[in-house]
C-alpha positions as CSV (number, residue, x, y, z in Angstrom):
1,X,-33.1,-16.0,-27.2
2,X,-31.9,-12.7,-27.3
3,X,-28.4,-11.6,-26.1
4,X,-25.7,-9.1,-25.5
5,X,-21.8,-8.7,-26.0
6,X,-19.3,-7.0,-24.0
7,X,-16.0,-6.0,-24.6
8,X,-13.2,-5.2,-23.1
9,X,-13.7,-6.2,-19.2
10,X,-10.4,-8.2,-19.0
11,X,-8.3,-7.7,-16.2
12,X,-4.8,-7.9,-17.4
13,X,-4.0,-4.2,-19.3
14,X,-3.7,-4.7,-22.9
15,X,-2.6,-2.4,-25.5
16,X,-5.8,-0.9,-27.9
17,X,-5.6,-0.1,-31.6
18,X,-8.1,2.5,-32.4
19,X,-10.0,2.4,-29.7
20,X,-9.9,1.0,-26.2
21,X,-12.7,-0.8,-25.0
22,X,-15.8,-2.4,-26.2
23,X,-19.2,-4.0,-24.6
24,X,-21.7,-5.7,-26.8
25,X,-25.8,-6.8,-26.4
26,X,-28.0,-9.4,-28.6
27,X,-31.5,-9.4,-28.9
28,X,-33.9,-11.5,-30.9
29,X,-33.7,-11.1,-34.2
30,X,-31.2,-8.4,-32.9
31,X,-28.0,-8.2,-31.5
32,X,-26.3,-5.4,-29.0
33,X,-22.5,-5.2,-28.9
34,X,-20.7,-2.6,-26.0
35,X,-17.3,-1.5,-25.2
36,X,-16.3,-1.5,-21.8
37,X,-13.3,-0.9,-20.0
38,X,-10.4,-2.9,-19.6
39,X,-8.4,-2.9,-16.4
40,X,-9.5,0.8,-15.2
41,X,-6.7,2.3,-13.5
42,X,-7.4,5.2,-11.0
43,X,-5.0,6.5,-8.3
44,X,-5.5,4.7,-5.1
45,X,-6.1,6.1,-1.4
46,X,-2.7,5.3,0.3
47,X,-0.3,6.1,-2.2
48,X,0.7,9.2,-4.3
49,X,3.1,7.9,-6.9
50,X,0.9,5.0,-8.6
51,X,-2.1,3.8,-9.8
52,X,-3.5,0.4,-9.4
53,X,-6.0,-1.9,-11.4
54,X,-9.4,-2.2,-10.3
55,X,-10.1,-6.1,-11.0
56,X,-12.5,-7.3,-14.2
57,X,-15.5,-7.8,-11.4
58,X,-16.0,-4.4,-10.5
59,X,-16.5,-3.9,-14.5
60,X,-18.9,-6.6,-14.0
61,X,-20.4,-5.7,-11.0
62,X,-20.9,-2.2,-12.4
63,X,-22.8,-3.1,-15.5
64,X,-25.0,-5.6,-13.3
65,X,-26.1,-3.1,-11.0
66,X,-27.1,-0.6,-13.7
67,X,-29.4,-3.6,-15.3
68,X,-30.8,-4.4,-12.4
69,X,-32.4,-0.3,-11.9
70,X,-34.4,-1.8,-14.6
71,X,-35.2,-4.9,-13.5
72,X,-33.1,-6.6,-16.2
73,X,-31.5,-9.7,-15.5
74,X,-27.6,-10.7,-16.3
75,X,-28.0,-13.5,-18.1
76,X,-24.9,-14.5,-20.0
77,X,-24.1,-17.3,-22.5
78,X,-22.1,-20.6,-21.8
79,X,-18.8,-19.1,-22.8
80,X,-18.8,-16.2,-20.5
81,X,-15.5,-15.2,-18.7
82,X,-15.2,-12.6,-16.3
83,X,-11.6,-11.8,-17.8
84,X,-12.6,-12.4,-21.6
85,X,-12.8,-8.8,-23.1
86,X,-15.9,-10.1,-24.7
87,X,-19.4,-10.3,-22.9
88,X,-22.3,-12.0,-24.4
89,X,-25.4,-11.4,-22.8
90,X,-29.3,-12.5,-22.7
91,X,-32.5,-10.5,-23.3
92,X,-31.8,-7.0,-23.1
93,X,-33.2,-4.1,-25.7
94,X,-31.7,-1.2,-27.0
95,X,-33.4,1.0,-24.6
96,X,-31.6,-1.1,-21.7
97,X,-28.2,-0.4,-23.4
98,X,-29.0,3.3,-23.7
99,X,-29.7,3.0,-20.1
100,X,-26.5,1.6,-19.1
101,X,-24.3,3.1,-21.2
102,X,-26.0,6.8,-19.9
103,X,-24.7,5.7,-16.3
104,X,-21.6,3.8,-16.8
105,X,-18.0,4.8,-16.2
106,X,-16.5,1.3,-17.1
107,X,-18.2,1.2,-20.3
108,X,-17.2,2.9,-23.5
109,X,-19.4,2.3,-26.2
110,X,-22.3,0.1,-27.4
111,X,-23.3,-1.1,-30.8
112,X,-26.2,-3.1,-32.8
113,X,-23.9,-6.4,-33.6
114,X,-24.8,-7.9,-37.1
115,X,-22.1,-10.7,-37.1
116,X,-18.9,-11.9,-35.5
117,X,-16.6,-14.8,-36.2
118,X,-13.5,-16.0,-35.4
119,X,-12.3,-15.6,-39.1
120,X,-13.3,-13.7,-41.7
121,X,-14.8,-15.7,-43.4
122,X,-17.1,-16.9,-40.5
123,X,-17.6,-13.0,-40.3
124,X,-19.0,-12.9,-43.9
125,X,-21.4,-15.7,-43.3
126,X,-22.4,-14.5,-40.4
127,X,-23.1,-11.0,-41.8
128,X,-25.1,-12.4,-44.4
129,X,-27.1,-14.4,-42.3
130,X,-28.2,-11.1,-40.3
131,X,-31.9,-10.5,-41.1
132,X,-32.2,-8.2,-44.0
133,X,-35.0,-6.1,-42.9
134,X,-32.7,-5.2,-39.6
135,X,-30.1,-3.6,-41.4
136,X,-32.3,-1.9,-44.3
137,X,-33.2,1.5,-42.2
138,X,-29.5,2.2,-41.8
139,X,-28.6,1.8,-45.8
140,X,-31.1,3.6,-47.3
141,X,-29.1,5.4,-50.4
142,X,-30.3,9.3,-48.9
143,X,-28.3,8.5,-45.6
144,X,-24.6,9.1,-44.7
145,X,-22.1,6.3,-42.9
146,X,-18.9,5.9,-42.0
147,X,-16.8,2.4,-41.0
148,X,-14.0,2.8,-38.1
149,X,-11.7,-0.3,-37.6
150,X,-10.9,-0.8,-33.8
151,X,-8.5,-3.6,-32.6
152,X,-7.7,-4.7,-29.2
153,X,-4.3,-5.5,-28.1
154,X,-2.8,-4.5,-31.6
155,X,-2.3,-1.5,-33.7
156,X,-2.9,-1.3,-37.6
157,X,-1.8,1.3,-39.9
158,X,-3.6,3.3,-41.6
159,X,-3.1,0.3,-44.9
160,X,-4.7,-2.4,-42.9
161,X,-7.5,-0.9,-41.8
162,X,-8.3,0.0,-45.5
163,X,-8.2,-3.3,-46.4
164,X,-10.6,-4.4,-43.6
165,X,-12.9,-2.1,-44.7
166,X,-12.7,-2.5,-48.6
167,X,-13.6,-6.7,-47.5
168,X,-16.5,-5.3,-46.1
169,X,-18.0,-4.5,-50.0
170,X,-20.5,-7.4,-50.0
171,X,-22.8,-5.2,-47.5
172,X,-25.4,-3.2,-49.1
173,X,-24.8,0.0,-48.2
174,X,-26.3,2.5,-50.7
175,X,-25.9,5.6,-49.0
176,X,-22.3,8.7,-48.9
177,X,-19.8,8.1,-47.0
178,X,-19.3,10.9,-44.6
179,X,-16.0,11.1,-41.9
180,X,-16.9,14.0,-40.3
181,X,-20.7,13.8,-38.9
182,X,-22.2,10.7,-40.7
183,X,-25.7,9.9,-39.7
184,X,-24.8,6.0,-38.8
185,X,-21.1,4.8,-37.8
186,X,-20.4,1.2,-38.4
187,X,-17.8,-0.7,-36.5
188,X,-15.2,-3.5,-37.4
189,X,-13.7,-4.9,-33.9
190,X,-11.0,-7.6,-33.7
191,X,-9.8,-9.2,-30.7
192,X,-6.4,-10.3,-30.3
193,X,-6.4,-11.5,-26.8
194,X,-4.7,-9.9,-23.6
195,X,-1.2,-10.4,-23.8
196,X,0.8,-7.6,-25.2
197,X,3.7,-10.5,-25.2
198,X,2.1,-12.9,-27.6
199,X,0.0,-10.5,-29.9
200,X,-1.0,-13.2,-32.7
201,X,-0.8,-12.6,-36.5
202,X,-4.4,-13.3,-37.4
203,X,-7.7,-12.0,-34.5
204,X,-9.0,-14.8,-32.2
205,X,-12.4,-12.6,-32.8
206,X,-14.1,-10.4,-34.8
207,X,-17.3,-8.5,-34.8
208,X,-19.5,-5.7,-37.1
209,X,-22.0,-3.8,-35.8
210,X,-23.7,-0.5,-36.2
211,X,-22.8,2.5,-33.1
212,X,-25.7,2.8,-30.7
213,X,-24.3,5.1,-27.8
214,X,-21.1,5.8,-25.7
215,X,-20.8,5.6,-21.7
216,X,-19.8,8.4,-19.5
217,X,-16.1,8.1,-19.2
218,X,-16.0,11.7,-20.0
219,X,-17.5,11.9,-16.3
220,X,-13.9,11.1,-14.9
221,X,-11.9,14.3,-16.8
222,X,-14.7,16.9,-16.0
223,X,-15.1,15.6,-12.4
224,X,-10.9,15.3,-11.7
225,X,-10.0,15.9,-8.4
226,X,-7.3,18.3,-9.6
227,X,-10.3,20.3,-10.9
228,X,-12.3,20.6,-7.9
229,X,-13.0,23.8,-5.8
230,X,-12.5,21.9,-2.5
231,X,-10.2,18.7,-2.2
232,X,-8.4,17.2,0.9
233,X,-5.2,14.7,0.8
234,X,-7.6,11.6,0.5
235,X,-10.0,13.0,-1.4
236,X,-11.7,10.0,-3.6
237,X,-10.9,9.7,-7.3
238,X,-14.0,11.0,-9.6
239,X,-13.9,7.6,-11.6
240,X,-14.5,5.5,-8.5
241,X,-16.7,7.9,-7.0
242,X,-19.3,7.1,-9.7
243,X,-18.4,3.5,-9.4
244,X,-19.3,3.7,-6.0
245,X,-22.5,5.4,-6.8
246,X,-23.9,2.9,-9.9
247,X,-23.1,-0.1,-7.4
248,X,-25.1,1.7,-4.6
249,X,-27.6,2.0,-7.7
250,X,-28.1,6.3,-6.6
251,X,-30.7,7.6,-8.8
252,X,-32.8,10.2,-9.1
253,X,-34.5,11.6,-5.5
254,X,-32.8,9.2,-3.6
255,X,-31.3,10.2,-0.1
256,X,-27.7,9.3,0.3
257,X,-25.8,9.3,3.0
258,X,-21.5,9.2,4.2
259,X,-20.8,9.1,7.6
260,X,-17.1,9.5,6.9
261,X,-17.6,12.5,4.2
262,X,-14.2,14.1,4.1
263,X,-14.3,16.4,1.4
264,X,-17.1,15.3,-0.2
265,X,-16.5,13.4,-3.7
266,X,-19.1,10.2,-3.2
267,X,-21.3,13.4,-2.4
268,X,-20.8,14.9,-5.6
269,X,-20.8,11.8,-7.7
270,X,-24.0,10.7,-6.3
271,X,-25.8,13.8,-6.7
272,X,-24.8,13.9,-10.3
273,X,-27.8,10.9,-10.8
274,X,-30.2,13.3,-8.8
275,X,-30.1,12.0,-5.4
276,X,-30.4,14.3,-2.3
277,X,-26.8,14.1,-0.4
278,X,-25.9,14.4,3.4
279,X,-23.0,13.0,5.5
280,X,-20.9,13.4,8.9
281,X,-17.5,13.3,9.8
282,X,-15.5,13.9,12.9
283,X,-12.6,16.3,11.6
284,X,-14.4,20.0,12.0
285,X,-12.0,21.6,9.8
286,X,-12.6,19.2,6.9
287,X,-16.3,19.6,7.4
288,X,-15.6,23.6,7.8
289,X,-13.7,24.1,5.0
290,X,-10.8,25.9,7.4
291,X,-7.1,25.2,8.2
292,X,-4.3,24.1,6.2
293,X,-4.9,23.8,2.0
294,X,-4.1,20.6,0.2
295,X,-3.0,22.2,-2.9
296,X,0.7,22.9,-3.4
297,X,1.7,26.6,-3.5
298,X,-1.2,27.7,-1.6
299,X,-0.9,27.6,2.8
300,X,-4.6,28.1,3.9
301,X,-7.8,27.0,2.4
302,X,-10.2,30.2,1.3
303,X,-13.2,31.6,2.6
304,X,-15.6,29.7,-0.2
305,X,-13.4,25.7,0.2
306,X,-16.3,23.7,1.6
307,X,-18.4,20.8,0.1
308,X,-21.3,22.9,-0.7
309,X,-18.7,24.6,-3.2
310,X,-17.9,21.3,-5.2
311,X,-21.8,20.8,-5.3
312,X,-22.0,24.3,-6.5
313,X,-19.4,23.8,-9.2
314,X,-21.1,21.1,-11.1
315,X,-24.4,22.7,-10.7
316,X,-26.2,20.4,-8.1
317,X,-26.2,22.0,-5.3
318,X,-29.8,22.4,-4.7
319,X,-29.5,18.3,-3.9
320,X,-27.0,19.7,-0.8
321,X,-29.2,18.7,2.2
322,X,-26.3,19.4,4.7
323,X,-23.0,18.1,6.4
324,X,-22.6,18.3,10.2
325,X,-19.5,17.3,12.4
326,X,-20.2,13.9,14.2
327,X,-18.9,10.5,15.1
328,X,-19.4,7.7,13.2
329,X,-19.4,5.6,16.4
330,X,-22.1,7.6,17.8
331,X,-25.2,8.1,15.7
332,X,-26.9,11.1,16.0
333,X,-30.1,10.1,13.9
334,X,-33.7,9.8,15.1
335,X,-34.6,5.5,15.1
336,X,-36.7,6.4,11.8
337,X,-34.3,7.6,9.3
338,X,-34.6,5.7,6.2
339,X,-31.4,6.5,3.7
340,X,-31.8,5.1,0.0
341,X,-28.1,4.3,0.2
342,X,-24.7,4.7,2.7
343,X,-21.9,5.1,0.0
344,X,-18.2,5.6,2.2
345,X,-14.9,5.3,2.1
346,X,-13.7,4.9,6.6
347,X,-10.4,6.0,7.1
348,X,-7.8,3.4,7.4
349,X,-5.3,4.7,9.8
350,X,-2.9,5.3,6.9
351,X,-3.2,9.1,5.7
352,X,-6.6,10.1,7.8
353,X,-6.2,8.7,11.6
354,X,-9.3,6.5,13.1
355,X,-10.3,8.1,15.9
356,X,-13.6,8.7,18.0
357,X,-14.7,11.2,20.9
358,X,-13.8,8.9,24.4
359,X,-11.2,8.1,26.6
360,X,-9.7,5.7,28.8
361,X,-9.3,8.1,31.6
362,X,-11.4,9.8,33.9
363,X,-13.3,12.7,32.9
364,X,-13.8,15.3,34.8
365,X,-17.0,16.9,34.4
366,X,-16.8,20.5,32.9
367,X,-18.7,23.4,34.7
368,X,-22.7,23.4,33.8
369,X,-22.4,27.1,32.9
370,X,-19.5,26.3,29.9
371,X,-21.0,27.1,26.7
372,X,-18.9,24.8,24.8
373,X,-17.5,27.1,22.2
374,X,-13.8,26.8,22.0
375,X,-14.6,23.0,23.4
376,X,-12.6,20.4,22.0
377,X,-13.3,16.5,22.5
378,X,-11.2,14.0,24.0
379,X,-10.5,11.3,21.4
380,X,-8.9,8.2,21.6
381,X,-8.5,5.3,18.9
382,X,-11.1,3.3,16.9
383,X,-10.2,0.3,15.8
384,X,-11.2,-0.6,12.4
385,X,-12.9,-3.8,13.2
386,X,-15.2,-1.2,15.5
387,X,-15.7,0.9,12.4
388,X,-16.9,-1.8,10.4
389,X,-19.4,-3.2,13.0
390,X,-20.5,0.1,13.6
391,X,-20.9,0.5,9.9
392,X,-23.3,-2.5,9.2
393,X,-25.0,-1.9,12.0
394,X,-25.6,1.9,11.3
395,X,-26.8,0.5,7.7
396,X,-29.1,-2.6,9.1
397,X,-31.1,0.4,11.6
398,X,-31.1,3.1,8.3
399,X,-31.0,2.2,5.3
400,X,-34.4,1.7,3.6
401,X,-35.2,-2.1,2.8
402,X,-33.3,-2.8,-0.8
403,X,-31.4,0.5,0.1
404,X,-27.8,-0.3,-0.5
405,X,-24.3,-0.2,1.6
406,X,-21.2,0.3,-0.6
407,X,-18.0,1.2,1.3
408,X,-14.2,0.3,1.2
409,X,-12.6,-2.4,3.0
410,X,-8.4,-2.5,3.5
411,X,-6.9,-5.7,3.3
412,X,-3.6,-7.5,4.2
413,X,-3.5,-9.4,1.5
414,X,-1.3,-12.2,2.2
415,X,-4.1,-12.9,5.0
416,X,-7.1,-12.7,3.0
417,X,-9.8,-14.9,3.6
418,X,-13.5,-14.3,2.9
419,X,-14.5,-14.7,6.5
420,X,-12.5,-10.9,6.6
421,X,-15.5,-9.3,5.3
422,X,-17.8,-8.0,7.9
423,X,-21.3,-9.8,7.8
424,X,-24.5,-8.7,9.9
425,X,-28.0,-10.6,10.2
426,X,-30.0,-8.0,7.7
427,X,-27.7,-6.9,5.3
428,X,-26.6,-9.5,1.9
429,X,-23.4,-9.2,0.1
430,X,-23.8,-8.3,-3.1
431,X,-20.2,-8.1,-4.5
432,X,-16.8,-7.9,-3.2
433,X,-14.2,-6.3,-5.9
434,X,-10.5,-6.1,-5.4
435,X,-8.1,-2.9,-6.1
436,X,-5.0,-3.8,-5.1
437,X,-2.7,-1.2,-3.8
438,X,0.8,-2.9,-3.4
439,X,2.5,-6.2,-3.3
440,X,1.1,-6.9,0.5
441,X,-2.1,-4.6,0.6
442,X,-5.3,-3.9,-1.3
443,X,-8.8,-2.6,-0.8
444,X,-11.7,-4.4,-1.6
445,X,-15.0,-2.5,-2.8
446,X,-18.0,-4.1,-0.9
447,X,-21.7,-3.8,-1.6
448,X,-24.3,-5.0,0.6
449,X,-28.6,-4.7,0.4
450,X,-30.7,-4.1,3.2
451,X,-32.7,-7.4,3.0
452,X,-34.9,-7.8,6.6
453,X,-35.2,-5.1,9.0
454,X,-33.5,-5.6,12.6
455,X,-34.8,-7.1,15.0
456,X,-34.2,-7.8,18.9
457,X,-32.7,-11.5,18.3
458,X,-30.6,-10.1,15.8
459,X,-28.2,-9.5,18.8
460,X,-28.4,-13.0,19.8
461,X,-27.3,-13.6,16.3
462,X,-23.9,-11.9,16.7
463,X,-23.1,-13.6,19.5
464,X,-24.1,-17.2,18.8
465,X,-22.5,-17.4,15.0
466,X,-19.3,-16.3,14.6
467,X,-19.7,-15.3,10.8
468,X,-21.1,-12.3,12.4
469,X,-18.3,-11.3,15.0
470,X,-16.0,-8.6,14.4
471,X,-12.7,-9.6,12.3
472,X,-9.8,-8.4,14.6
473,X,-7.1,-8.5,12.3
474,X,-8.6,-5.4,10.7
475,X,-6.7,-3.7,13.6
476,X,-3.4,-4.2,12.5
477,X,-3.5,-3.5,9.1
478,X,-1.7,0.3,9.8
479,X,1.4,-1.9,11.3
480,X,1.3,-4.3,8.6
481,X,0.8,-1.6,5.8
482,X,4.0,0.0,7.0
483,X,5.7,-3.2,7.7
484,X,5.5,-4.3,4.2
485,X,6.6,-0.8,2.9
486,X,10.0,-1.2,5.4
487,X,10.6,-4.5,3.7
488,X,10.2,-3.1,0.5
489,X,12.5,0.1,0.8
490,X,15.0,-2.4,2.6
491,X,15.1,-4.5,-0.7
492,X,15.3,-1.2,-2.9
493,X,17.9,-0.1,-0.7
494,X,20.1,-3.2,-1.2
495,X,20.8,-2.2,-4.6
496,X,21.7,1.0,-5.1
497,X,25.1,2.2,-6.5
498,X,26.1,3.5,-3.0
499,X,25.6,-0.2,-1.3
500,X,27.5,-1.8,-3.9
501,X,30.5,0.1,-3.2
């Protein structure tokens, strides 16, 4: 049975020695080892001061989504644990691994695993049992190579790393060592657990293998919001944007839509994978890139600060369809409009208001000769429960079969239960991943897939089945968020020196 091993995907933050991650695969007769991010940290939407970690399940769901693009299963071993820094998977090829690593931002590197064990003796026995014909192509006399030692949750001094490399002298390397530009790179990886306060003397598990490929973590730096031409107060972090695009299984020539497009961070990420992108937003100034700037020491936006300029910055302007001012509660699309994916981050009412056009008051109809050039539509509150109900209903009608809806759902943690996640008869919940924002709030990355076309009977299902009834508790998220913040500030104020006096 073929298999794969993934390393570094646990939720807890751990200290790394020479590398930050590992993720791996095993085949028959070969085994492959991949390195994935540990608890990856991104800036979150509702705080400027802190960063919060995504749960390990987010890394797991990204890998699953990328494997499904190649119609490959996520087949694990009996000892698989989401919180473990190592994952062993079955039934994959080296091409599958390269495909995953060409997109993942949660994965760091991939290796062909030659041996593993809980002790150095077990590792030695495992390496000696590895088929010599699989090793031979990389141990030729005219080849060059080097060996790296990577540790998880522990730092080794140079002398100890050299000892571990020397202990591998039983391997039949015939080539020449080249530390700068080797033809092949081999790695010894040691797992010391995930508790930085209880690091063992000896590793829990040891792996050795040949390096195959690196992931796309460089995208997090090259697409950083700090380097972007056009940004706003709530521009989505680059790393999260790519994770959302991978969860949506965005690929070349797809048509991707964001109904709360803002400054277009999600469009930038999706266009990187070759998708055509478009979006809408109710904020006229954001769509047209006018008004006050979000950057420090800049009062007003420049003449070329807009979403198109962002795609032009990264060489994907040709994939930019367009964006327009539109109210998400009143879709403007034709009934036969079909998107391959909908990727979005609705407003939570914290830093961006939740508004829609309309009014509870009687509106006097404007005169027939009114041109509308300077018309500012009246807006009213757009409750979160209505936002999500409209979003799911829109996805059910405008996604292609098999298309994905990916969005963030804000949650008040003390009250959270799975029944809070909005559902729709035409959409199947694929994943639900948490990103903690504070002690009392978080947001959950929801991925849904369209599995059936909407029918007239679906309207009756909404009324008859309580699972499809919008959860009204979402509407008070803003009040609960700030009440928790007030309590926290109150506790902090009690311990100040002035209060003590």
